[in-house]
C-alpha positions as CSV (number, residue, x, y, z in Angstrom):
1,M,-105.9,126.2,-12.0
2,K,-102.5,127.5,-10.4
3,S,-101.6,130.7,-11.3
4,K,-98.1,131.1,-12.6
5,T,-95.7,133.4,-10.9
6,P,-94.1,135.9,-13.4
7,K,-90.5,135.2,-14.1
8,S,-89.7,138.9,-13.0
9,Q,-91.1,138.0,-9.6
10,K,-89.2,134.9,-9.2
11,Q,-86.4,135.1,-6.5
12,K,-83.1,133.9,-7.8
13,K,-81.3,131.4,-5.7
14,K,-78.1,132.7,-4.2
15,T,-75.1,130.3,-4.0
16,V,-74.5,129.5,-0.3
17,I,-70.8,129.3,0.7
18,D,-70.0,127.0,3.5
19,P,-68.7,129.2,6.3
20,A,-66.4,126.3,7.3
21,W,-64.2,126.8,4.4
22,E,-61.0,128.3,5.2
23,L,-60.1,131.7,3.7
24,I,-56.6,131.2,2.5
25,N,-56.3,134.7,1.0
26,P,-59.1,136.9,2.6
27,A,-57.8,140.1,0.8
28,A,-57.7,138.6,-2.6
29,A,-58.8,140.0,-5.9
30,G,-59.5,138.5,-9.5
31,I,-59.0,140.0,-12.8
32,D,-60.4,138.9,-16.1
33,I,-58.0,140.1,-18.6
34,G,-59.1,141.5,-22.0
35,S,-57.8,143.3,-24.9
36,R,-60.1,146.5,-24.4
37,E,-61.1,146.3,-20.8
38,H,-60.3,144.5,-17.6
39,W,-63.0,143.3,-15.2
40,V,-62.0,143.3,-11.5
41,C,-63.6,141.8,-8.6
42,V,-62.7,142.5,-4.9
43,P,-64.1,141.0,-1.7
44,A,-67.8,142.1,-1.1
45,R,-67.0,143.5,2.2
46,S,-64.3,145.7,0.8
47,A,-66.5,148.0,-1.3
48,E,-70.3,148.7,-2.0
49,K,-69.7,147.8,-5.7
50,N,-67.1,145.1,-5.5
51,V,-67.0,144.4,-9.3
52,R,-65.8,147.0,-11.8
53,S,-64.5,147.3,-15.0
54,F,-61.3,149.4,-16.2
55,G,-59.7,150.2,-19.5
56,T,-56.4,149.2,-20.9
57,F,-54.6,152.6,-21.1
58,T,-51.8,153.1,-18.7
59,A,-53.9,155.7,-16.6
60,D,-56.7,153.1,-16.4
61,L,-54.3,150.5,-14.9
62,E,-52.9,153.0,-12.4
63,A,-56.5,153.8,-11.3
64,L,-57.1,149.9,-11.2
65,A,-54.0,149.7,-8.7
66,A,-55.2,152.7,-6.6
67,W,-58.7,151.1,-6.3
68,L,-57.3,147.8,-5.1
69,R,-55.2,149.5,-2.7
70,E,-58.3,151.5,-1.2
71,C,-60.2,148.2,-1.0
72,G,-57.4,146.8,1.1
73,V,-56.3,144.0,-1.4
74,T,-53.0,142.4,-1.1
75,T,-52.9,139.6,-3.6
76,V,-54.3,139.5,-7.1
77,A,-55.1,136.5,-9.5
78,M,-55.3,136.9,-13.2
79,E,-55.5,134.6,-16.5
80,A,-52.4,134.3,-18.8
81,T,-54.4,135.7,-21.7
82,G,-52.0,136.4,-24.7
83,V,-49.7,139.3,-23.8
84,Y,-52.6,141.5,-22.5
85,W,-51.7,140.3,-19.0
86,I,-48.2,141.7,-18.9
87,P,-48.7,145.5,-18.5
88,V,-51.4,144.7,-15.6
89,F,-48.9,142.4,-13.9
90,Q,-46.0,144.4,-14.1
91,I,-47.8,147.5,-12.8
92,L,-49.4,145.7,-10.0
93,E,-46.1,144.0,-9.1
94,R,-44.3,147.4,-9.0
95,R,-47.2,148.8,-6.6
96,G,-46.4,146.1,-4.1
97,F,-49.2,143.6,-4.9
98,Q,-48.6,139.9,-4.9
99,A,-49.6,139.3,-8.6
100,V,-50.5,135.7,-9.3
101,L,-50.7,134.4,-12.8
102,V,-52.7,131.4,-13.4
103,N,-53.2,128.8,-16.1
104,A,-56.8,129.3,-17.9
105,R,-57.3,125.5,-17.2
106,Q,-57.6,126.2,-13.5
107,T,-60.1,128.9,-13.8
108,K,-62.8,127.1,-16.0
109,N,-66.3,128.2,-15.0
110,V,-69.6,126.4,-15.1
111,A,-70.6,125.9,-18.8
112,G,-73.2,128.3,-19.9
113,R,-72.4,131.1,-17.6
114,K,-69.4,132.6,-19.4
115,T,-69.3,136.5,-19.0
116,D,-66.5,138.9,-18.1
117,M,-68.1,139.8,-14.9
118,K,-68.7,136.2,-13.8
119,D,-65.2,135.1,-14.8
120,C,-63.5,137.8,-12.5
121,Q,-65.9,136.8,-9.7
122,W,-65.0,133.2,-10.2
123,I,-61.2,133.9,-10.1
124,Q,-61.6,135.8,-7.1
125,R,-63.5,133.2,-5.4
126,L,-61.0,130.4,-6.3
127,H,-58.1,132.6,-5.2
128,T,-59.8,133.4,-1.9
129,Y,-59.9,129.9,-0.9
130,G,-56.3,129.0,-2.4
131,L,-57.5,127.0,-5.1
132,L,-55.3,128.6,-7.8
133,Q,-51.7,127.7,-8.4
134,G,-49.5,130.6,-9.8
135,S,-47.4,129.9,-12.9
136,F,-43.7,130.1,-12.3
137,R,-42.0,133.4,-13.4
138,P,-38.4,134.5,-12.5
139,G,-37.5,137.7,-11.1
140,D,-37.8,140.9,-13.1
141,P,-34.2,141.3,-14.0
142,Y,-34.1,137.9,-15.5
143,C,-37.2,138.7,-17.5
144,V,-35.5,141.5,-19.1
145,V,-32.9,139.5,-20.7
146,R,-35.5,136.9,-21.5
147,T,-37.4,139.3,-23.6
148,Y,-34.3,140.0,-25.7
149,L,-33.4,136.3,-26.0
150,R,-36.9,135.4,-27.2
151,Y,-36.7,138.2,-29.7
152,R,-33.4,136.8,-31.0
153,D,-35.0,133.5,-31.6
154,E,-37.4,135.2,-33.9
155,L,-34.7,137.1,-35.7
156,V,-32.7,133.9,-36.1
157,S,-35.9,132.2,-37.4
158,A,-36.5,134.9,-39.9
159,R,-33.0,134.9,-41.1
160,A,-33.2,131.3,-41.7
161,S,-36.3,131.7,-43.8
162,Q,-34.4,134.3,-46.0
163,C,-31.5,131.6,-46.3
164,Q,-34.0,129.3,-47.8
165,H,-35.1,131.8,-50.3
166,L,-31.6,132.5,-51.4
167,Q,-30.8,128.9,-51.8
168,K,-34.0,128.6,-53.7
169,A,-33.1,131.4,-56.0
170,L,-29.6,129.7,-56.7
171,Q,-31.1,126.4,-57.4
172,Q,-33.6,128.0,-60.0
173,M,-30.7,129.6,-61.8
174,N,-29.0,126.2,-61.5
175,V,-25.9,127.7,-59.6
176,Q,-25.1,124.5,-57.8
177,L,-23.2,126.3,-55.1
178,H,-24.4,124.0,-52.2
179,H,-22.6,121.1,-53.9
180,V,-19.2,122.6,-53.5
181,L,-19.7,124.7,-50.2
182,S,-21.1,123.3,-47.0
183,D,-22.5,126.8,-46.2
184,V,-23.7,129.2,-48.8
185,T,-23.9,132.0,-46.3
186,G,-20.3,131.5,-45.2
187,V,-17.3,133.6,-46.2
188,S,-16.8,132.1,-49.6
189,G,-20.5,131.9,-50.5
190,W,-21.1,135.4,-49.4
191,R,-18.2,136.7,-51.7
192,I,-19.6,134.7,-54.7
193,I,-23.2,135.9,-54.2
194,E,-21.9,139.5,-54.0
195,A,-20.1,139.2,-57.0
196,I,-23.0,137.7,-59.0
197,L,-25.4,140.5,-57.8
198,D,-22.7,143.0,-58.9
199,G,-22.8,141.5,-62.5
200,Q,-20.0,139.1,-62.4
201,R,-20.8,135.8,-64.6
202,D,-17.3,134.5,-65.3
203,P,-17.1,131.1,-63.5
204,V,-13.3,131.4,-63.3
205,K,-13.3,134.7,-61.6
206,L,-16.0,133.6,-59.2
207,A,-14.2,130.4,-58.5
208,A,-11.2,132.3,-57.6
209,M,-13.0,133.9,-54.8
210,V,-13.3,130.6,-52.7
211,D,-11.3,130.1,-49.6
212,V,-8.3,127.9,-49.9
213,R,-9.8,125.7,-47.3
214,V,-12.6,124.5,-49.4
215,R,-12.0,120.9,-50.5
216,A,-13.6,121.0,-53.9
217,S,-11.4,121.6,-56.8
218,Q,-11.3,124.6,-59.0
219,E,-12.6,122.8,-61.9
220,T,-15.6,121.5,-60.0
221,I,-16.3,125.0,-58.6
222,Q,-16.4,126.5,-62.0
223,K,-18.7,124.0,-63.3
224,A,-21.1,124.6,-60.3
225,L,-21.0,128.4,-60.9
226,V,-22.2,128.2,-64.7
227,G,-26.1,129.0,-64.5
228,D,-29.1,130.6,-66.1
229,Y,-29.0,134.0,-64.7
230,R,-32.6,135.0,-65.4
231,P,-33.6,138.6,-64.2
232,E,-36.6,137.4,-62.0
233,H,-34.3,134.9,-60.1
234,L,-31.6,137.7,-59.6
235,F,-34.3,139.8,-57.9
236,V,-35.4,137.2,-55.6
237,L,-31.5,136.5,-54.9
238,K,-30.9,140.1,-54.3
239,S,-34.0,140.6,-52.0
240,A,-33.2,137.5,-49.8
241,F,-29.5,138.6,-49.7
242,E,-30.5,142.0,-48.3
243,L,-33.0,140.8,-45.9
244,Y,-30.6,138.2,-44.6
245,A,-27.8,140.9,-44.0
246,A,-30.5,143.1,-42.3
247,Y,-31.7,140.4,-40.0
248,E,-28.0,139.4,-39.4
249,A,-27.3,143.1,-38.2
250,K,-30.5,143.0,-35.9
251,T,-29.4,139.9,-34.3
252,N,-25.9,141.3,-33.6
253,A,-27.5,144.3,-32.1
254,C,-29.7,142.0,-29.8
255,D,-26.6,140.1,-28.9
256,E,-25.0,143.5,-27.6
257,Q,-28.0,144.0,-25.5
258,I,-28.0,140.6,-24.0
259,V,-24.5,140.8,-23.2
260,L,-24.9,144.2,-21.3
261,E,-28.0,143.1,-19.5
262,V,-26.4,139.7,-18.4
263,A,-23.6,141.7,-16.8
264,K,-26.0,143.5,-14.8
265,L,-27.6,140.4,-13.0
266,P,-26.6,139.7,-9.5
267,D,-23.7,137.4,-9.0
268,Q,-24.1,134.1,-7.0
269,V,-20.5,133.6,-6.4
270,D,-17.2,135.8,-6.7
271,A,-15.0,134.3,-9.5
272,K,-11.9,135.6,-7.7
273,I,-12.6,133.3,-4.8
274,R,-14.0,130.6,-6.8
275,P,-12.3,130.8,-10.1
276,L,-14.0,129.3,-13.3
277,P,-13.1,125.5,-13.9
278,A,-11.2,124.6,-17.0
279,R,-13.2,124.3,-20.2
280,K,-14.3,120.7,-20.9
281,E,-11.8,118.8,-23.3
282,G,-12.5,119.2,-27.0
283,R,-14.6,122.3,-26.9
284,P,-13.2,125.2,-28.7
285,A,-13.2,128.7,-27.1
286,C,-15.0,130.2,-30.1
287,A,-18.0,128.1,-29.2
288,D,-18.4,130.0,-26.0
289,K,-18.3,133.6,-27.4
290,M,-21.0,136.1,-28.3
291,L,-19.7,139.0,-30.3
292,N,-16.3,138.3,-29.1
293,H,-17.4,138.3,-25.5
294,D,-16.6,135.1,-23.5
295,M,-20.2,134.3,-22.3
296,R,-19.0,131.1,-20.5
297,A,-16.9,133.4,-18.1
298,G,-19.8,135.9,-18.0
299,L,-22.5,133.2,-17.0
300,Y,-20.5,131.4,-14.4
301,P,-20.7,134.0,-11.6
302,K,-24.4,134.4,-12.3
303,F,-25.2,130.6,-11.7
304,G,-22.4,129.9,-9.4
305,V,-21.6,126.8,-11.3
306,D,-20.5,125.9,-14.7
307,L,-23.4,124.3,-16.6
308,T,-21.4,124.0,-19.8
309,A,-19.2,121.4,-18.2
310,I,-22.3,119.1,-18.8
311,E,-22.1,117.3,-22.2
312,G,-24.5,118.8,-24.8
313,I,-25.0,122.2,-22.8
314,G,-23.8,125.3,-24.5
315,V,-23.9,128.9,-23.8
316,L,-27.1,129.4,-25.6
317,T,-28.8,126.6,-23.6
318,E,-27.3,128.1,-20.5
319,L,-28.7,131.6,-21.6
320,V,-32.1,129.9,-21.9
321,I,-32.1,128.3,-18.5
322,L,-31.0,131.6,-16.8
323,T,-33.6,133.7,-18.3
324,E,-36.4,131.0,-18.2
325,V,-35.7,129.7,-14.6
326,G,-32.9,131.7,-13.0
327,P,-30.4,130.5,-10.6
328,D,-32.9,130.2,-7.7
329,L,-34.7,126.9,-7.8
330,S,-36.4,127.0,-4.3
331,R,-39.9,127.1,-6.0
332,F,-39.2,123.4,-6.9
333,P,-39.0,121.2,-4.0
334,S,-37.3,118.4,-5.6
335,E,-35.8,117.4,-9.1
336,K,-39.0,115.4,-9.7
337,H,-41.1,118.7,-9.4
338,F,-38.7,120.5,-11.8
339,A,-38.8,117.6,-14.4
340,S,-42.6,117.6,-14.1
341,W,-42.7,121.4,-14.7
342,L,-40.8,120.9,-17.8
343,G,-42.9,118.2,-19.0
344,L,-40.0,115.7,-19.2
345,C,-41.3,112.8,-17.0
346,P,-44.3,110.5,-17.3
347,D,-47.8,111.7,-16.5
348,Q,-49.5,108.8,-15.1
349,R,-53.3,109.1,-15.5
350,I,-55.1,106.6,-13.2
351,S,-58.8,105.8,-12.9
352,G,-60.3,102.9,-11.2
353,G,-56.8,101.5,-10.2
354,K,-56.1,101.4,-14.0
355,V,-53.1,103.3,-15.6
356,L,-54.9,104.9,-18.7
357,S,-51.8,106.7,-20.0
358,S,-48.3,107.5,-18.9
359,R,-47.0,109.8,-21.6
360,T,-45.5,113.0,-21.1
361,R,-47.6,116.2,-20.9
362,R,-47.5,118.4,-23.8
363,V,-46.2,121.7,-22.6
364,I,-44.9,125.0,-24.1
365,N,-41.5,125.5,-22.3
366,R,-38.4,126.9,-23.8
367,V,-36.2,125.1,-21.3
368,S,-37.4,121.6,-22.2
369,D,-37.0,122.4,-26.0
370,A,-33.5,123.4,-25.4
371,L,-32.6,120.3,-23.4
372,R,-34.2,118.3,-26.1
373,M,-32.0,119.9,-28.6
374,A,-29.0,119.4,-26.2
375,A,-29.9,115.6,-25.9
376,V,-29.8,115.2,-29.8
377,T,-26.2,116.4,-29.9
378,L,-25.1,113.5,-27.6
379,E,-25.6,110.8,-30.2
380,R,-22.0,110.4,-31.0
381,S,-20.5,111.6,-27.7
382,Q,-18.1,109.2,-26.1
383,S,-19.4,110.0,-22.6
384,A,-21.9,108.5,-20.0
385,L,-24.7,110.6,-21.3
386,G,-23.9,109.7,-24.9
387,A,-24.0,106.0,-24.0
388,F,-27.2,106.4,-22.2
389,Y,-29.0,108.3,-25.2
390,R,-27.8,105.5,-27.6
391,R,-29.0,102.7,-25.0
392,M,-32.4,104.3,-24.8
393,K,-32.6,104.9,-28.6
394,A,-32.0,101.2,-29.2
395,R,-34.5,100.2,-26.5
396,L,-37.4,102.8,-26.8
397,G,-36.8,104.6,-30.2
398,A,-35.4,108.2,-31.1
399,A,-38.2,110.2,-29.8
400,E,-38.3,108.6,-26.4
401,A,-34.5,108.6,-26.1
402,V,-34.5,112.3,-26.7
403,T,-36.9,112.9,-23.9
404,A,-35.3,110.5,-21.5
405,T,-31.9,112.1,-22.1
406,A,-33.4,115.6,-21.7
407,H,-35.0,114.4,-18.3
408,K,-31.5,113.3,-17.3
409,L,-30.1,116.6,-18.2
410,A,-32.7,118.6,-16.2
411,R,-32.0,116.3,-13.1
412,L,-28.2,117.1,-13.5
413,I,-28.9,120.7,-13.9
414,Y,-31.1,120.9,-10.9
415,R,-28.6,119.2,-8.6
416,L,-25.8,121.7,-9.7
417,L,-27.9,124.8,-9.2
418,K,-29.6,123.6,-5.9
419,H,-26.5,122.3,-4.1
420,G,-23.8,124.3,-5.9
421,E,-22.0,121.0,-6.9
422,A,-19.4,120.7,-9.7
423,Y,-20.2,118.5,-12.5
424,V,-18.1,115.3,-12.5
425,R,-17.9,113.8,-16.1
426,L,-18.0,110.1,-16.6
427,G,-16.5,108.4,-19.6
428,M,-18.4,105.7,-21.5
429,A,-16.3,102.9,-20.1
430,D,-17.4,104.0,-16.4
431,Y,-21.1,104.1,-17.5
432,E,-20.9,100.6,-19.1
433,K,-19.2,99.3,-15.9
434,K,-22.0,100.7,-13.6
435,F,-24.7,99.4,-16.1
436,Q,-23.3,96.0,-16.0
437,E,-23.2,96.2,-12.1
438,R,-27.0,97.3,-11.9
439,K,-27.8,94.5,-14.4
440,L,-26.1,91.8,-12.5
441,Y,-27.8,93.1,-9.1
442,A,-31.2,92.8,-10.8
443,L,-30.3,89.2,-12.0
444,Q,-29.2,88.1,-8.6
445,K,-32.3,89.8,-7.0
446,T,-34.5,87.9,-9.3
447,A,-32.8,84.7,-9.0
448,K,-33.1,85.0,-5.0
449,T,-36.8,85.6,-5.3
450,M,-37.3,82.3,-7.4
451,G,-35.1,80.2,-5.1
452,F,-31.9,80.2,-7.0
453,E,-28.4,81.4,-6.7
454,L,-26.2,82.7,-9.6
455,V,-22.8,81.1,-9.8
456,A,-20.0,82.8,-11.8
457,K,-18.9,80.6,-14.6
458,P,-15.2,79.6,-14.1
459,P,-12.8,80.8,-16.7
460,T,-12.1,78.1,-19.3
461,T,-8.3,77.2,-20.0
462,Q,-7.4,75.7,-23.2
463,G,-4.7,72.9,-23.0
464,V,-1.6,73.2,-24.8
465,S,-0.9,70.3,-27.3
């Protein structure tokens, strides 16, 4: 019988790396991000022990950066793990390293070999051979405004939730305020709710607080304000009312910070040399204001172009584009790359010469969400973009029409930011004329391939009897 060699004496097979592979990033490091510790791997020649773990305290992160500097590392790759990567990324970027944030799908290791130590080694190896593509991240000044804007979205969402509680409490008391007012949180609705919470129950006195511009008659309003004011429902109404006011105050405070931080961003053009174009027809000046600040005038020098000239694009959408992308689109070689990053173009999956799927990729991108919202507002627009949306909706359906229109908006925004061009508005008549010309050209081309020739039908003349 053959004697079996003990497992402890068996030599492990080492992974042999082809020396012919080109080292794209020879001084690269990889970090496996965690909530309690970070595992770091540097090139084997840089240190005797090239894999170390560091804690997550600020002093530990500073020691991590100092060790990378001692090892001669110039570029560092890490996974986008929750929000744990943000302090590491910011400290390394501040210390002069080229920090690369990668998607976890690009760093998947071999199944069954999943440990923090092996993960950081795998990330370092992939980054050394240039197999990792960094996620897009705008400059640090734009990330500051982005933090405020994202938090503002959360405040607005929480405020909307309290508005629903408020409306539910009114409905449970059978106070049909939403039948006579379009917005119960408006000026008239706010006065009435405050009076109800102060103990006022007379429908005549409550109806007298309504603004004169409300279309409903006083008699109808008085009927709507006769309700069953039970104490438990009044408690819910009061709580929702106070929380709504608190979230409103915090949203205004966040708006103040956004206005201040936007003013600090670098200008792309001098508004005195290239003045702001006129506001698009039909758009009120109040729609471009944030806390009585004209954000349209404030954002124009930051972009160098007026994006609000595009139908459907407002100042909030423009703010999202500024903070999530920035005015510099050099990272995107063409508008097709930009649309692909937004997930607004078909993602063709081909295998064996057969198209398996051409649906758009599912991405989490605030710019694409904002462009989809802008596309929905074009349904009744008497413009070329509005006509395009309606034609796509009749042909493909509502969901596909929103995506197609958002794709068109993305391409327009790319051209304006990339080339500094001014937006030229087209009316619905111009769009229909160009569409008919393209359709006629396609028919002529089809007839020519089949050996036919299209002949225009002469106009018919009716005889006079």
